[in-house]
Each structure stands twice: as C-alpha cells, then as structure tokens.
MITITOR-780155 format. One record per residue (C-alpha): residue in three letters; x, y, z. Coordinates in steps of 0.05 Angstrom, whole numbers, padded with zeros to 5 digits, always signed. Layout:
# MITITOR-780155
alaXYZ/...
This chain:
# MITITOR-780155
unk+00102-00141+00587/unk+00094-00179+00521/unk+00038-00132+00499/unk+00081-00072+00513/unk+00139-00103+00474/unk+00092-00118+00415/unk+00066-00046+00415/unk+00138-00019+00416/unk+00159-00066+00361/unk+00100-00046+00316/unk+00113+00027+00330/unk+00186+00018+00311/unk+00169-00018+00246/unk+00122+00039+00226/unk+00182+00087+00228/unk+00231+00044+00188/unk+00238+00044+00112/unk+00189-00007+00081/unk+00242-00033+00032/unk+00280-00061+00092/unk+00219-00091+00126/unk+00240-00164+00116/unk+00309-00156+00148/unk+00283-00111+00204/unk+00228-00162+00219/unk+00279-00218+00221/unk+00319-00178+00272/unk+00257-00166+00315/unk+00239-00240+00313/unk+00310-00257+00335/unk+00304-00208+00393/unk+00232-00228+00412/unk+00223-00302+00393/unk+00161-00308+00437/unk+00125-00256+00395/unk+00143-00287+00327/unk+00071-00306+00309/unk+00042-00238+00331/unk+00096-00200+00293/unk+00087-00240+00228/unk+00011-00231+00231/unk+00014-00157+00248/unk+00068-00129+00202/unk+00055-00122+00128/unk+00115-00138+00085/unk+00130-00115+00014/unk+00098-00163-00035/unk+00139-00215-00073/unk+00127-00238-00144/unk+00122-00311-00165/unk+00107-00344-00232/unk+00050-00394-00240/unk+00080-00460-00265/unk+00016-00478-00303/unk-00002-00412-00337/unk+00065-00376-00337/unk+00032-00314-00308/unk+00061-00274-00250/unk+00024-00268-00184/unk+00037-00238-00116/unk+00049-00279-00054/unk+00034-00260+00018/unk+00005-00290+00082/unk-00065-00291+00051/unk-00050-00342-00003/unk-00001-00383+00038/unk-00014-00452+00066/unk+00044-00483+00103/unk+00104-00466+00058/unk+00064-00465-00006/unk+00029-00408-00043/unk-00034-00412-00085/unk-00036-00382-00154/unk-00099-00342-00170/unk-00094-00362-00243/unk-00090-00438-00236/unk-00116-00446-00164/unk-00057-00493-00152/unk-00006-00489-00096/unk+00069-00485-00108/unk+00101-00529-00084/unk+00043-00578-00088/unk+00004-00589-00024/unk-00038-00650-00009/unk-00086-00624+00044/unk-00090-00551+00022/unk-00149-00505+00035/unk-00186-00477-00025/unk-00244-00428-00033/unk-00312-00459-00049/unk-00331-00468-00122/unk-00379-00408-00120/unk-00327-00363-00088/unk-00272-00388-00135/unk-00314-00367-00195/unk-00320-00298-00164/unk-00245-00297-00150/unk-00229-00311-00223/unk-00273-00253-00246/unk-00242-00207-00193/unk-00172-00223-00218/unk-00191-00206-00289/unk-00224-00141-00267/unk-00166-00117-00224/unk-00116-00137-00277/unk-00150-00086-00322/unk-00152-00036-00264/unk-00077-00045-00253/unk-00060-00034-00326/unk-00102+00030-00329/unk-00076+00061-00265/unk-00005+00033-00259/unk+00012+00019-00332/unk+00049-00044-00311/unk+00064-00081-00247/unk+00029-00143-00219/unk-00038-00152-00185/unk-00071-00212-00150/unk-00137-00223-00115/unk-00152-00278-00065/unk-00218-00297-00032/unk-00233-00344+00026/unk-00297-00368+00058/unk-00320-00346+00127/unk-00376-00370+00172/unk-00416-00309+00153/unk-00401-00280+00084/unk-00331-00281+00056/unk-00266-00243+00058/unk-00209-00228+00011/unk-00149-00187-00007/unk-00131-00144-00067/unk-00056-00137-00079/unk-00019-00087-00124/unk+00055-00080-00137/unk+00093-00033-00184/unk+00169-00029-00184/unk+00207+00026-00219/unk+00257+00003-00272/unk+00312+00050-00250/unk+00319+00078-00321/unk+00324+00150-00295/unk+00373+00136-00239/unk+00312+00127-00195/unk+00288+00065-00159/unk+00222+00057-00124/unk+00163+00012-00110/unk+00089+00017-00093/unk+00058-00040-00053/unk-00016-00037-00035/unk-00053-00089+00007/unk-00129-00083+00012/unk-00161-00133+00060/unk-00237-00135+00062/unk-00296-00171+00093/unk-00364-00176+00059/unk-00428-00195+00095/unk-00494-00198+00057/unk-00556-00169+00091/unk-00616-00182+00047/unk-00606-00144-00018/unk-00549-00104+00012/unk-00478-00121+00033/unk-00434-00090+00086/unk-00360-00083+00070/unk-00302-00070+00117/unk-00237-00049+00083/unk-00167-00042+00113/unk-00116-00015+00064/unk-00041-00009+00072/unk+00005+00025+00023/unk+00081+00019+00026/unk+00120+00068-00017/unk+00194+00082-00027/unk+00233+00123-00078/unk+00309+00127-00081/unk+00347+00171-00129/unk+00420+00188-00138/unk+00432+00243-00189/unk+00490+00292-00193/unk+00443+00353-00188/unk+00402+00324-00130/unk+00449+00278-00093/unk+00423+00217-00055/unk+00349+00222-00037/unk+00308+00169-00002/unk+00234+00179+00009/unk+00198+00121+00040/unk+00141+00105+00087/unk+00076+00067+00097/unk+00004+00085+00113/unk-00057+00046+00136/unk-00130+00069+00131/unk-00198+00036+00143/unk-00267+00045+00113/unk-00336+00014+00118/unk-00393+00020+00068/unk-00459-00012+00048/unk-00477-00027-00024/unk-00535-00059-00061/unk-00521-00130-00086/unk-00571-00154-00138/unk-00523-00206-00166/unk-00459-00240-00138/unk-00418-00204-00191/unk-00438-00138-00158/unk-00388-00154-00103/unk-00331-00142-00151/unk-00358-00074-00172/unk-00370-00054-00100/unk-00301-00076-00076/unk-00269-00045-00137/unk-00302+00022-00122/unk-00278+00021-00050/unk-00207+00002-00069/unk-00204+00055-00123/unk-00228+00110-00077/unk-00181+00088-00021/unk-00120+00085-00066/unk-00134+00155-00094/unk-00144+00182-00024/unk-00080+00150+00003/unk-00040+00172-00057/unk-00059+00244-00044/unk-00043+00236+00030/unk+00026+00206+00014/unk+00040+00262-00035/unk+00022+00315+00017/unk+00058+00281+00076/unk+00122+00259+00042/unk+00133+00302-00019/unk+00098+00364+00008/unk+00136+00363+00075/unk+00202+00349+00040/unk+00190+00408-00007/unk+00174+00454+00052/unk+00237+00432+00088/unk+00281+00443+00028/unk+00251+00512+00015/unk+00264+00531+00088/unk+00336+00508+00085/unk+00355+00535+00017/unk+00324+00592-00022/unk+00322+00591-00097/unk+00335+00667-00099/unk+00402+00696-00078/unk+00411+00727-00009/unk+00420+00796-00040/unk+00354+00791-00077/unk+00318+00768-00014/unk+00345+00827+00026/unk+00324+00874-00030/unk+00253+00847-00028/unk+00250+00852+00048/unk+00273+00925+00044/unk+00218+00941-00007/unk+00166+00907+00037/unk+00189+00948+00098/unk+00186+01013+00056/unk+00115+00997+00033/unk+00092+00981+00104/unk+00122+01046+00130/unk+00086+01088+00077/unk+00020+01052+00092/unk+00027+01067+00166/unk+00042+01141+00150/unk-00023+01146+00109/unk-00063+01116+00166/unk-00038+01170+00213/
C-alpha cells in the first residue's frame, strides 16, 4: 500500500505548479508521515539561494550539499551553520570541484546572463558523483515573473582511459504574467530526462569538459522540449479558441476554397 501511495503522490506532484512545490510537499508529508523520507528524497524542489559568510558570494542549497541542518558553500567549502563532524569531498575531488564551479559560473553568465550556479562533488566507492545547479529568476520588470531551476545529477566511473557518465536532469520552469492585453497567464511545469555517455579522460580536468558538454546538450534539448510542450501547445489552444481574423473574413475564405475545389472537380470530369 505504501508503494502505491508513493507512486500516486509523485504522480500528483508532477502535475502541480513547481513554484508551489514546497507547500504542496509539506501537505503531502502531513498526510503521509510514514513516507516523509521517501518523498523528500524523490521530489526535486525549487532551488534556494544563500550567501557564503566567508566570501560573500551567492550559492544554491539543496539536498546534495546538506549535512544535518547545515549547507556547504562551494566557494569556501565551509558549512553554515558550522558543523563539527561534517562530511567533505577528498582533497583531489575538492580541487576538481573548485574548477567546476569556476567553469559553470562562466557557462551560466553566457547562457543565462545572470542567475546563480553551484556545483557539488562527493566521493563514491567507485568513481565519484556530483550535481550541477542553475537558477535564474525573472525580475518582474515587464509585469512578468518567472524562474528556471535546473538540477543535473551525475555519476562518473573511470574505465582505463575512458569514463562512463550517467546524467539525470530535471528542469522546473514557471512564468506568470498579468498584462491588460493578455490578462493573467500562468505557464509552469517540470521535466526529467536521463542520458549516458562515454568520453576519453586523459587528465582529471577532462571530467569538467565532459560533464559540461553533457549538461549543455541536455539543457538545450530540454529547453526545446519545454518550448514545444508548453508554449507550442498553448499557442495551438489559443488559435483554436480565438481566430485573429474576423468571422466574416474566415467565411469569405472558406467560400473561395469551396469555389476553387468545385472548379477543379469539374475539370477532372
């Protein structure tokens, strides 16, 4: 019964607006307290921004950089609030994590022209894993609010001179506008996709380039899918409900089409 409840809860969350994920998740946990851990581990929530006390830089917090009730900054490698027995990545992996944060900070500026990005790595028994986080929030300057949250979780396992990567990407998008000529419009949703790929690794720094390539390709692919699914379907629906041309003009065009078809049929006889 608990498995069925979990499946139903996850299916429900996939259909609800991502900007209300936190309050909807709280309601689900209240209803299903026995599934609290499973729900928290299975449902991606919109990313939150925190400021590093040591460097003053902003970073994103989520389950992947949390230990107890503290969150680790990718810039200083320190937890806030301070934690005595916290878990940190190994020295070798931390060096790679620093380079990855610098690389994706440039990527974020080029593609998003703002926002916040964070990268976190952690050691595994075989290879390592990590997450690349991106968040861009609209400023509402054009009577439009919105946010893009992307979470890219990956595993990397070296096999000789090659490495095998598994990537699971989730994008949460919402856009709300309230203009006199459009009225109130709310477009929101989320999407999850997976990919696996092998790349050559001649140097540890190649991991950053390989992961970056996979994240870039996945974000472009998911952006196109979101555009087609949400914006494309909405446009089709609006066009079906309300025509830009007047009813008289549409009837005139239909009459011309019928006349042309009738003349073509006469010629064929």
